[in-house]
N, C-alpha and C positions, 0 to 999 in steps of 0.2 A: 504494500501502500504507502501510495507518495504521502509525500508529507502533506497535500494539498488534501489530499480523502484524509488521512489520520485528522487536518484541522477542522473539516466537515463533523466526521462522527463526533470530534468532541465536543464541538459547537451543538452538535442534536443533543447528546448525553446531557450535556450540559442544561440545556433549554429544558427538556425533558425531565430532568432531577430539579428544576426550578419550578416549574409548573406544578410537578408533584408535589414539593412543600409547598410552592402555595396555596392548592389544594387543600393540604394537610392542616393548614396556618388557618383556614377559613373556618373550621370544623373546630368551634371551640366550646368545651365544657361550659356552663352558664356561672359554675362558681369560678373559673380562671378569669372571667372579666368582671365578676364583683357584682354584688347585689345592684338589680336595675338595668343590667345590661343582657339581650339576646343578643347572639351571632346571628349572623345575617342568615346562614344554611341551617341553625337550629331551629327545631319547634316550638313553638307557642304551647306553654301549659296554659290551658284556661280551665276554671270552674264552672258549674254552670246551676245557678240558684233558681227555680224555678223546671220541673220538667214536662210540663207538660204544656197546650193550646201551643201559642208561637213558637215555643221552644221544638218542637216537634220541627223546625224548620232551622232555627238558628241553630242549633246544636251541630245538624249534619253539615251543615252551609260550611261551619268554622270549621269543625273538625275534618272535613273534604278529604273522606276516606283514609284518615290516617297520613294525612300531610302534616298536621298538627296535633296537641295533646288534649284529651277530657281527662283532668287528674283528677278532679272533685265533684261529684251531685250533692243536692240539696233541692228539698221538697219538702213541705210539710203535709202530705198526702201520699202515704207508699203507692196509692192507686196508680196513681200519676209515671212514678218513677221507674214501675216494671221494665217496659221498653230499653228508656238507658242505662237500665243498673244491670242486664243480661247482656247487652252492648258494650258495657265498660265493667268489665268485673273486676279490675284491679283499681279503679277509681273509690276510695270512700265514700260512705254513702252518709247523709247528714239530713236532718230535721229544721235542726237550727243555724242558720246563716252565721248566727255569731261563735259558734263553736268551732263550724269550717274555717272561720277566718283565723280564731284563733289556731286551731291546731295545722293548718293547710300552709299557711301565709308564706312559709319558705317555700311550697312546693308549686305555689302561683303566681304566674304570671299576668294576667286578666283573669276579668271575671264576666259572661254571658247573665244578664236579669232579666227575667221573664216572667214576672208575677203580675197579680193584681196592681191599680195601680198607686193604692193606699201605700204598698210597700216598696216602692222604687227608692224612694229619696233615702230611707235609713240603710238600706243595704247597697245603694248606690255609694253614698259618701260611706260609708263604714271600709269599705273594699279601697275606695280613692283615701282613704286617710293612712291606708296601708302601702298606698303608692302602686297599686294593682290598675292598670289600662283597663276600661268598663266601653261594654256595649249595652245597653239601656235600651228596653222596649219602648214607644211610644205609647202615649204622650209625653213620656219623660218621665213627670212628675205628677202629682196630682193636685199642687198647690203652686200659683206662682212664685212665692217666697221660697219655695223645696227649687225651683227652676235656676233662677235667679243665682240662689246657694251654688249649685251644682257647676253651673257656669264657670263660678270665680274659683271653686275649689279644681277643677279640671286644668285652668289655668297656673294657678299658683301650684299645683303638684307637678306640672309638665306631663299632662297623661294625655294618652292618644283616649280618645272617646268616639262613638258613636251611638244615633239613635236609631232604634228599629224602623223608620220608616223608608224602607226599599227603594221606593219611588223614588228619593232622590240620587240613585246612585244610576236612574235610568235615563235612556236615550230620548224619550218624551218629555222629561223634564227639560231636559238641555234644549231642544227642539224648539218647543216652544216659546222658552226663554230667548232663545235669538232671533223668531219672528217678530215677537212684542219690541225686543230693543233693538230691533232693525228700523223702526219709526212704520213698519207696514199698516198698521192701524193710526197711527198718528198718537195722540196724548191718551194715555188710557184715565178716563174718569173716576169710570164704574168696572168693579167686578161683582161676580154673581157666583156661587160656590154652592154646591148641593149634594147631597148624599140621599140612599134608598135608607141607611140606619135611624132608627136600631131595629134589627132584625131578629130581637131577641125578648124575650116578656120583659116590659118594665115593672118587675116587681109582682108579687103574687098575693091574694088576701090572705094571708095567715099570720106570720112571724109576730105582727104588732096589734094587729086589729081580733085576734081570736087568742092572743097569748099562747101560741102554739108553737111548741117544741116535739124536737126527734131525738131521738138517742145518736149519739155521736158516732160514726163508726169508728174502727178500730185502727183503720189504717190511718186517722186524721188527728193530727192537733191542731186541738180547733182555738187554743189561746193563742196559740205562734201564726194561725192564721187572720184570725184577728188581729195579732199585731199591733200599730198605731190607731185603729180604730174603736170606739167605746164598745166597751163589752154588750152583748148581745147572747141571745143561746143560737144555738145552733139549730140551720134549719135548711132543706137542701136546696132550698134557693138560690143560697149564694153560691154554692160550688158545684160546677169547677168553672162555668161560664157565665152565667146567670147575676155575678156580681157587678158587670156594667152598669146597670138599672139602679144601684143603689150607691149614694152620694157620698156613703161614708168609705166606700170602696171602690168604687170608680168614679168616670169623670164623663159617663151619657155617651149618646151618640156623636158630638163634637170631640168630645176626648178619644175616641176610636177610631172617627176617620179623618178628624181635622189636620192633623199633621199630616197625612196623604194628599189631601186634598189642595187645602190651603198654605201648601209648602212652594205648590207652584208661583203664585202671585208673590209672595212673599219673597222669594228669591228673585224673581222676574221685575218685580217692581221696587227690590232693597228696601221694606216697608220697614218702618222702625214703630215706636209705641205706639198705638190708638191714641186718640183725646177723648173719644166717648164711646159708648156701645150702649145699645138698647134691645129688647127683643120682645117676641110675642110669644106666649107658650099654650099648647092645647093644655086643657081642664075636664079632657073626656074621664079619669077615672076619680074626678074632686068626689064627687059623692058616696063612692064606693070606697076611697081612701082616707078621706080628710085628714086625718093625722099624719097618717105614713105618707101621703102623695104629696102635701106640701112639704114636710118636714125630713122624709127618707129617699123616696122615688123621684126619678126624673120623669119630665113629661114624654108624652109619646110622639110629639113634635113642636120644632121648635122656628121660628124665624129669628136671626139675630145680624143686627145692623151696627157695623163699626164705620170708625173717621179717623182717617190719618190725613195727617200735616202734609201738604205738599209745597212750602215755602220758597222752591224755584217756579212755579207754575204763576203766574198772572191772571190767567182766565179759568182755573181749577184750583185753588188754594187747599182743597180737601179733597182727597178721593174716599170714595164709597165702598166698602166691600162688604157682602151680605150673606151671610151664610142660611140656608134651610134643609131641615131635614125630617125624617117620618114620613118623605112622600109626596112633600111641597116642594114645588119650583118655582125658580124666577117666571116673569113676565119674559118674552124674549123680544129684539128689539124689530121694528115693525118690517117685515119682506122677509126677515132670516126663516130658514128651512125648519121646523118645529122637529119634523123628526131627525135629521140632522143633527141637531144640536144636542136631542135629548136620546140620543142612538142607544148610550150606555143604562143600564139598569144601575149599574153602581151609584152613578152620579157624573158630576162633571165639573168643567171650570168653565166663565165664559168672560172673557175681557172685552171692554166697550171703549173703544176710541174715536175719536173727532175724525178718522177717515174710515172706519170701519169695525169689525167684530169679530174677534179670534174665540172659538170653542175648541174646548179639548175637553179629554176623557180623564180616567184615572190615571194618575203620574204624569200627566201631560201631555198620556198619548192621541193620537189621532188627532192633529191639529186641524180646524177647519176654517179656514178664510172668507168671510164677508164683505163685499162692500156695495153700500148702496141697495141691501135686500139680495144681492147676487152672489153664488158660492163662486169662488173664485180656484181658475186650475192654473197656478202658477208654481215656479218653484221656489220653494222655502231657502232661505239661507242656511249655511251648516250649523251649527253649533258650536258654541265658542271654548265652551267649557271640555274638557277631556272627557273621552267617554270612558266608563269602567267596564272593564274586563267581566263578560257575563252579564252586563247590564243589569238589571233591578234582582237577581241571583245573583250579582258579585257582591254586593251589599257587605255581608258578612267578611269574604275574604279581602275586600278591599281594608276592611280596619286590623285582620289578622295581620295581614302586610305591613301596614302601618305600623303595630304595635312593634315590630320585629325591626324595622326600619327606625323609629325613635318619633320623640316628641318633633311636632311643627311639621309632619309628613299629612296631608292631605287627605282627610276622608272627607266622602261627602254628606255627613251630618254629623259632624264634630258639636260639641258644644257650644260652640262659640255661633253656632248657625242655630243648631238646636234647641237652645235654650230658650234666645228670642220669639220665636215660632212658637214654642210651648207654651209661654207666657201669652202670646196673642190667642191663642184656641182657649188657654183657662180662662181667660179673662171676660170671654164670651160667656161662658158657666156663671160670672159673677153677674150678669145681667139675669140670666136664666133664675138664679136663685133667688135673687133681689126681687123676678117679677114671681115668683111663689110665695115671697115672703109675706109672714102674719104680724100683726100687730093687733096685742090683745083682741086675738082672736076675729079680727077681721082682716080681711083681703085688701092687702095695700096696692095690687094693680100695677101696672106698667111704670117704668122709671128707666130715664135717661140719667148712667154714671158719668157721671166725670171721671176721667183719669189722668195722674201725675204720677209717669212710667216712669220717671227718676228714681222715684221717694214711693213705689207700689202702693198708690193710695188712692179710694176714691174721695173726692174734695167734698161731694154734695150728698151721701149718704152712706153716715160712717156705720150702719148696719152691715153693708157692704164686705165692709174690710175684714170681719171675720172669716171670709172663704179668701182671703188673701192670704194668710196662715194657720192653718187649723190647730186645734190643741189636740196633742196625741193623748195615748191613753196611761195613765200614772206606771210609771215601769220602763218605757219607750223614749228615745231621745233622738 
């Protein structure tokens, strides 16, 4: 072999050895990097609090067929955890998230929370205080104060966060955003949002009216399920799914779908804090539920109307955004196609501007442009925000990868976006609960609430401020 060939072989050997060494260097155990650091090629170790309902989607998509790890499971109802306890037999199982965090903290990098709304904040904040990245189901929290605190905590602790409104990772959201921001419909002055929810019973005529109780199933820790909520006797009406209709546990139709539908105008129009909100609500069950309806159970249908300031606009200094649920739909602009705008059963969004109207479905999908009442067949501008691999089903993995990359890595619904969005959604419930408010046994009727967003305070009806931050049951903080 001549000297030239020897040099080439040596060079190849050196490069091969260097590449091998570099590859070996990339796979670094977590303990070598130190607390809070995860090697880029390592697996993310996740705990899941809540194993039923939406966890059936969140856990598999985060686990991603084993590309990452589920290292601990927690649920207050053993029946909900059967599937994942079988799938992850080596993951310790707990009923109490506090015990899980105490015993497993050193093994956990991140936590997925899929529980009823009233437990989101205490579980999420407990994990975040330990420096754990967090994936938290929508509507982020039960109360406005809780959403504000989690937003601040994520920033303070430098944590990677994601709310479970998967549409924020979808192409539809980005496409609709690009159309509106391109100016194709002119200046937007009105937004209409609607949903078919609630599709669950809004309470049942039993627990508080008849004082009826049921035996607690052996698989359920009822005290832990109640958590922060006021104590009440067990009834099958509350779990595992119908809790949404009870104010102590859920946030109604608005909390269920608001972070999906209102996310599109929130991002597109860069909405800040609203200045006012008012509503109308059905009272079809008032004769049957009296005490329960007004104090305990959400209405079957509502229309809620927000005002947002637009200081840059002289013609439209305020933007109107209205929400409709329970089958109520908005009036459509003259000439627009009724069937095309209301094509989706789930609901939709309609942007009304000075030049035209843009309607879309859930997650901003299937945008339809109307100008002077005529459906336009035009090429839409391309989305300006980067698309997410997997579209809406890539939402959980986007978060997982960002956890590995570290704080500052973009996620579609990080708490700096999700927190303010959740506050808007939850503020709608202030109007609903104030509308249903009674004083001295009398129904007070509709009120327009004026909102000081910076200070989280209703300025013209102090009773409504009780819903900004609720009182937790003794023993819960």
